[in-house]
C-alpha positions as CSV (number, residue, x, y, z in Angstrom):
1,M,-32.6,37.0,15.2
2,A,-36.5,35.9,16.0
3,Q,-37.9,32.8,14.4
4,E,-40.9,32.9,12.3
5,Q,-44.1,31.8,13.5
6,F,-47.3,30.6,11.8
7,S,-50.3,29.2,12.4
8,I,-52.6,26.4,10.8
9,Q,-54.9,24.3,11.7
10,T,-54.0,21.4,10.6
11,V,-50.6,19.0,9.7
12,V,-50.0,16.3,7.7
13,I,-46.2,14.9,8.1
14,G,-44.8,13.3,4.9
15,A,-46.5,13.3,1.4
16,G,-45.8,9.3,0.4
17,V,-49.4,7.6,-1.1
18,V,-50.5,7.2,2.5
19,G,-50.1,10.6,3.9
20,L,-52.0,12.4,0.8
21,A,-54.5,10.7,1.2
22,I,-55.2,11.3,4.9
23,A,-54.7,15.1,4.2
24,R,-57.4,14.8,1.3
25,A,-59.7,13.5,3.9
26,L,-59.1,15.9,6.4
27,A,-59.4,18.9,3.9
28,R,-63.1,17.2,2.5
29,S,-63.7,17.2,5.9
30,G,-63.5,20.9,6.2
31,R,-60.3,21.8,7.6
32,E,-57.4,24.4,6.9
33,V,-54.5,21.2,5.8
34,L,-51.1,21.7,5.0
35,V,-48.7,18.6,4.3
36,L,-44.9,18.6,4.8
37,E,-42.9,16.5,2.7
38,A,-38.8,16.4,3.6
39,C,-38.6,15.5,0.0
40,A,-38.7,17.6,-3.4
41,A,-41.1,15.9,-4.8
42,I,-44.3,13.7,-3.7
43,G,-43.6,9.5,-2.9
44,E,-39.9,10.0,-3.2
45,G,-39.8,7.7,-0.3
46,I,-41.5,3.8,0.5
47,S,-44.0,4.5,-1.1
48,S,-42.2,4.8,-5.0
49,R,-40.7,1.8,-3.5
50,N,-43.1,-1.4,-4.1
51,S,-44.7,-3.5,-5.9
52,E,-47.3,-1.7,-6.7
53,V,-50.1,-4.2,-5.7
54,I,-53.7,-4.2,-4.2
55,H,-53.5,-6.7,-1.8
56,A,-57.0,-8.8,-1.2
57,G,-56.3,-8.9,2.5
58,I,-55.0,-13.0,2.7
59,Y,-52.8,-13.6,5.7
60,Y,-53.8,-10.6,9.0
61,P,-54.7,-11.8,11.9
62,E,-58.8,-11.4,11.7
63,H,-59.8,-8.1,13.4
64,S,-55.9,-6.9,13.1
65,L,-55.9,-3.7,11.5
66,K,-54.2,-4.6,8.4
67,A,-56.8,-7.4,8.2
68,R,-59.8,-4.7,8.5
69,L,-57.9,-1.3,6.6
70,C,-56.8,-3.8,4.4
71,V,-60.3,-5.6,2.7
72,E,-62.0,-2.1,3.1
73,G,-59.5,-0.3,1.4
74,R,-59.2,-2.5,-1.3
75,Q,-62.9,-1.9,-2.3
76,Q,-62.5,1.7,-1.7
77,L,-59.3,1.8,-4.1
78,Y,-60.5,-0.2,-6.8
79,E,-64.0,2.7,-6.8
80,Y,-61.7,5.8,-6.2
81,C,-58.6,4.6,-9.4
82,V,-62.4,4.1,-11.7
83,S,-63.9,7.4,-10.6
84,H,-60.7,9.2,-10.9
85,K,-59.0,7.2,-13.4
86,V,-56.2,6.0,-12.2
87,V,-54.6,3.0,-14.2
88,H,-55.4,-0.4,-12.1
89,R,-55.9,-3.7,-13.3
90,K,-57.6,-6.7,-11.3
91,C,-55.0,-9.3,-12.4
92,G,-55.6,-11.6,-9.8
93,K,-53.0,-14.0,-7.9
94,W,-52.3,-17.1,-7.3
95,I,-51.0,-18.2,-4.6
96,I,-48.4,-21.8,-5.1
97,A,-47.3,-24.7,-3.4
98,S,-44.1,-26.5,-4.9
99,D,-44.8,-29.8,-2.8
100,A,-46.9,-31.3,-0.2
101,A,-46.4,-30.1,2.6
102,Q,-46.8,-26.7,1.4
103,A,-50.1,-28.3,0.4
104,E,-51.0,-28.4,3.6
105,R,-50.0,-24.6,4.5
106,L,-52.4,-23.8,1.7
107,V,-55.2,-25.1,3.7
108,G,-55.0,-22.3,6.5
109,I,-54.6,-19.3,4.2
110,Q,-57.4,-20.0,2.7
111,A,-59.4,-20.1,6.3
112,Q,-57.2,-16.9,7.7
113,A,-58.6,-15.6,4.6
114,G,-62.0,-16.7,4.9
115,R,-61.7,-15.0,8.8
116,N,-60.9,-12.4,7.0
117,G,-64.0,-12.4,4.7
118,V,-61.9,-12.9,1.2
119,P,-62.6,-15.8,-1.0
120,L,-59.9,-18.2,-2.2
121,V,-60.7,-21.2,-4.6
122,L,-58.4,-24.2,-3.8
123,Y,-56.6,-26.3,-7.5
124,E,-54.7,-29.6,-6.6
125,G,-53.5,-31.3,-9.4
126,A,-54.5,-32.0,-12.7
127,A,-57.0,-28.8,-12.1
128,M,-54.2,-26.3,-11.1
129,A,-51.8,-27.7,-13.8
130,C,-54.4,-27.0,-16.3
131,Q,-54.7,-22.9,-14.5
132,V,-51.3,-22.2,-14.9
133,P,-49.8,-24.6,-17.6
134,S,-46.1,-23.2,-17.3
135,I,-45.5,-23.6,-13.6
136,R,-44.4,-26.5,-11.8
137,A,-46.7,-26.6,-8.4
138,T,-48.8,-29.1,-6.7
139,A,-51.7,-26.9,-5.3
140,G,-52.5,-23.3,-5.8
141,L,-55.1,-21.0,-4.2
142,W,-56.6,-18.3,-6.4
143,S,-57.4,-15.0,-5.7
144,S,-59.6,-13.0,-8.1
145,Q,-59.2,-9.7,-6.2
146,T,-55.7,-9.0,-6.3
147,G,-54.8,-6.3,-8.8
148,I,-51.9,-4.0,-9.6
149,V,-51.8,-0.2,-10.1
150,D,-50.2,2.8,-11.3
151,S,-48.9,4.1,-7.4
152,H,-47.5,7.2,-9.1
153,G,-50.4,7.8,-10.6
154,L,-52.9,7.2,-7.5
155,M,-50.9,9.8,-5.6
156,L,-51.2,12.5,-7.9
157,A,-55.1,11.8,-7.9
158,L,-54.9,12.2,-4.0
159,Q,-52.5,15.3,-4.5
160,G,-55.4,16.7,-7.4
161,D,-58.2,15.9,-4.6
162,L,-56.0,17.5,-1.9
163,E,-55.9,21.3,-3.8
164,D,-58.8,21.4,-5.3
165,A,-60.2,20.9,-1.6
166,G,-58.4,23.7,-0.5
167,G,-55.2,21.9,1.0
168,Q,-51.7,23.0,0.2
169,I,-48.2,20.9,-0.1
170,A,-45.2,22.6,0.8
171,L,-41.5,20.0,-0.4
172,N,-38.2,20.3,0.9
173,S,-40.1,21.3,4.5
174,P,-38.6,18.6,6.4
175,V,-39.5,18.4,10.2
176,V,-36.6,18.9,12.7
177,S,-38.0,19.1,15.9
178,A,-42.3,19.0,18.2
179,E,-42.9,19.9,20.9
180,S,-46.9,19.4,22.2
181,G,-48.6,20.8,25.2
182,P,-51.9,22.1,26.3
183,E,-52.1,25.0,23.1
184,G,-51.8,22.9,20.2
185,H,-48.8,21.1,18.4
186,V,-45.4,23.4,17.4
187,L,-43.6,21.6,14.4
188,K,-39.8,23.5,14.2
189,V,-39.8,23.0,10.2
190,G,-35.6,23.9,8.2
191,G,-35.5,23.5,4.4
192,T,-34.8,27.1,3.1
193,G,-35.0,28.5,6.1
194,D,-35.8,27.3,10.2
195,L,-39.5,28.6,11.2
196,L,-42.1,27.2,14.0
197,L,-45.6,26.2,12.8
198,K,-48.1,25.8,15.3
199,A,-51.4,23.8,14.9
200,R,-54.0,22.4,16.3
201,E,-54.2,18.8,14.8
202,V,-51.2,17.0,13.7
203,I,-50.8,13.7,11.7
204,N,-47.2,11.8,11.5
205,A,-47.0,9.7,8.8
206,A,-43.4,9.9,7.8
207,G,-43.4,6.4,6.7
208,L,-39.4,5.6,8.2
209,G,-38.9,8.6,9.6
210,A,-42.2,8.2,11.6
211,P,-40.7,6.5,15.1
212,A,-37.0,8.9,15.0
213,L,-39.6,12.2,14.6
214,A,-41.8,10.7,17.6
215,G,-38.2,9.9,19.6
216,L,-37.4,13.7,19.1
217,W,-41.3,14.9,20.1
218,S,-41.2,16.6,23.5
219,G,-44.4,15.6,26.0
220,L,-44.9,12.3,24.2
221,P,-44.6,10.1,26.9
222,E,-42.0,7.4,26.2
223,R,-44.8,4.4,25.5
224,A,-45.7,6.1,22.4
225,R,-42.4,5.9,20.9
226,P,-41.9,2.3,19.9
227,E,-38.5,0.7,17.8
228,Q,-38.2,0.1,14.1
229,W,-36.6,-2.6,12.2
230,L,-36.0,-1.8,8.6
231,A,-36.2,-4.9,5.6
232,R,-35.1,-4.2,2.8
233,G,-36.6,-6.2,-0.4
234,V,-35.2,-6.0,-3.6
235,Y,-36.0,-6.3,-6.8
236,F,-35.4,-8.0,-10.1
237,S,-37.0,-7.0,-12.9
238,F,-37.7,-9.7,-16.4
239,S,-36.6,-8.5,-19.9
240,G,-38.5,-9.8,-22.6
241,R,-41.5,-12.0,-23.0
242,H,-43.0,-14.3,-20.7
243,P,-46.1,-17.0,-20.2
244,F,-47.6,-15.7,-17.2
245,N,-50.7,-12.6,-17.1
246,T,-51.7,-12.8,-13.3
247,L,-49.0,-12.4,-10.2
248,I,-47.8,-15.9,-8.9
249,Y,-46.2,-16.0,-5.1
250,P,-45.2,-18.5,-3.5
251,I,-45.6,-19.5,0.9
252,P,-45.5,-17.0,2.4
253,E,-42.1,-16.9,4.9
254,P,-40.5,-14.6,8.4
255,G,-40.9,-11.3,7.2
256,G,-42.6,-11.3,3.8
257,L,-44.5,-12.9,1.0
258,G,-41.1,-14.8,-0.3
259,I,-40.1,-14.0,-3.6
260,H,-42.8,-13.2,-6.0
261,L,-43.9,-12.4,-9.7
262,T,-45.4,-9.6,-10.0
263,L,-46.2,-7.4,-13.2
264,D,-46.2,-4.1,-14.1
265,L,-49.3,-2.0,-16.1
266,A,-47.6,-2.5,-19.2
267,G,-47.5,-6.3,-18.7
268,Q,-43.2,-6.4,-17.8
269,A,-42.5,-9.3,-15.1
270,R,-40.8,-8.7,-12.2
271,F,-39.5,-11.0,-8.8
272,G,-38.9,-10.0,-5.4
273,P,-38.4,-8.1,-3.6
274,D,-36.7,-11.0,-0.8
275,V,-36.1,-10.0,2.5
276,E,-32.9,-8.4,4.5
277,W,-32.6,-7.3,7.7
278,I,-30.5,-3.7,7.8
279,D,-29.0,-1.3,10.4
280,E,-30.0,1.7,8.6
281,E,-31.4,3.0,6.1
282,S,-29.8,1.5,2.2
283,Y,-31.5,1.1,-1.6
284,R,-28.8,-1.1,-2.9
285,V,-29.6,-3.9,-5.1
286,D,-26.8,-6.0,-4.7
287,P,-26.5,-8.3,-8.7
288,Q,-25.1,-11.4,-6.3
289,R,-28.4,-11.5,-4.7
290,V,-29.5,-13.0,-8.0
291,R,-28.6,-16.0,-7.7
292,G,-30.7,-16.7,-3.9
293,F,-33.6,-15.6,-7.2
294,A,-32.8,-17.9,-9.7
295,D,-32.9,-20.7,-6.7
296,S,-36.5,-19.4,-5.7
297,I,-37.9,-19.2,-9.2
298,R,-36.7,-22.1,-10.3
299,R,-38.8,-24.4,-7.6
300,W,-41.8,-23.1,-9.6
301,W,-40.9,-21.9,-12.9
302,P,-37.7,-24.4,-13.8
303,S,-37.7,-22.9,-17.2
304,L,-36.1,-19.8,-15.9
305,D,-33.7,-18.1,-17.6
306,E,-31.2,-16.5,-15.0
307,A,-29.8,-14.2,-17.4
308,R,-33.0,-12.5,-18.4
309,L,-33.1,-11.1,-14.1
310,Q,-31.5,-8.0,-14.0
311,P,-30.9,-5.7,-11.1
312,A,-33.9,-3.0,-10.9
313,Y,-34.9,-1.4,-7.3
314,A,-35.4,-2.1,-3.5
315,G,-37.4,-1.2,-0.8
316,I,-37.9,-0.9,2.5
317,R,-40.2,-2.2,5.5
318,P,-40.7,-0.1,7.9
319,K,-41.3,-3.3,10.5
320,L,-42.5,-3.1,14.1
321,A,-41.2,-6.2,15.3
322,G,-37.5,-7.5,14.4
323,P,-36.5,-11.2,12.7
324,D,-38.0,-12.9,15.3
325,G,-40.6,-10.5,16.5
326,G,-43.8,-12.8,15.0
327,F,-46.7,-11.1,13.8
328,A,-47.3,-6.8,14.4
329,D,-49.9,-4.7,14.1
330,F,-50.4,-1.0,12.0
331,R,-49.7,1.9,14.8
332,I,-52.5,3.8,14.4
333,D,-51.3,5.7,17.6
334,G,-54.3,8.8,18.4
335,P,-55.2,10.8,20.8
336,E,-56.5,7.6,23.6
337,K,-53.2,5.8,23.1
338,H,-51.1,8.9,24.0
339,G,-52.7,10.9,25.9
340,I,-52.8,14.0,23.9
341,D,-55.0,16.0,22.4
342,G,-55.1,16.2,18.6
343,L,-52.1,14.5,17.7
344,V,-52.1,10.9,15.4
345,N,-48.8,9.0,15.1
346,L,-48.8,6.0,12.0
347,F,-45.8,3.6,12.7
348,G,-45.4,0.2,10.9
349,I,-47.5,1.3,7.8
350,E,-45.8,-1.6,5.7
351,S,-47.6,-3.7,3.2
352,P,-50.7,-3.6,2.7
353,G,-50.7,0.4,3.8
354,L,-50.7,1.1,-0.2
355,T,-54.3,-0.6,-0.7
356,S,-55.0,0.6,2.1
357,C,-54.2,4.0,1.9
358,L,-57.8,5.4,1.9
359,A,-59.3,3.1,4.8
360,I,-56.4,4.3,7.0
361,A,-57.1,8.0,6.3
362,G,-60.7,7.0,7.3
363,H,-59.5,6.0,10.8
364,V,-57.1,8.9,11.1
365,L,-60.1,10.7,11.3
366,T,-62.2,8.8,13.5
367,E,-59.2,8.9,16.0
368,L,-59.3,12.8,15.9
369,A,-62.7,13.1,16.7
370,N,-62.6,10.7,19.6
């Protein structure tokens, strides 16, 4: 029995926040757009398992994609949330030092942020104690541009814009193989029944699954198939009242930003994520990790009641460098990188991917135009 074959102008693989932002931008440019999502609903992957923080763009090396797209995307995201009534709050955050050695590192963080165009204010000693009296810190950097957002509300707004522009989303539609050639791209789509979908343009925004899909992509050169590492981070919620109305971050650690305090839009506190390098996708939260959390938090909040920490959820960062690999930038591989017209692959879109989603979408349009 012959497989059904359909043709469409543009396909976006993945209906997470980045895929939806890209699809929205493409549809608004006048393209016929179809989003293929493997799951039964939008945003069920890493987009639903993050801290929902709008990052300022502090830590990333200047001129990197992460730095540029985070700073651009942050401003675009705040404006989008206002215009589309997406619930958010620019609550700010503290980056704190618990001792003199950490305080020295704050100077470097402040300088890096300045190179990225992000102003931070340094507080020390008594001035710091007055700002956040509930914590123990010798110094701290204040970021006024950091905030929090309802990530699901954001994705629903992006979906609405996409559909208003004529785009469509096909759920339960995993891409099981792909082939690129002179006449375009052919995707084999599973789900209710295999079909072949021919497209002039394809954007692989499959999140954790993007490198694996690239590995199955016939016609894609080997240099365009990156290796990926998985860094799981778990979160613990804090039950009851607490004294905080802003985010609290310790000095960054390898692989992440340290176990920090974030708030949801109702004001409930949660702590995390930590960093655990894993070999396969798993979102298990080990309740025993609470001991390590409590020890870390008490360095700057000595009065923490450990009994009020409860396992919440886990997320996974798709890393393009392993535990000893250092900084790895976003990879947004367009035709100039791999030589295939009409194809863009997105790899390693971890934090600040949520913050950067609208700017990433603009960057993808530029890649397709080159």
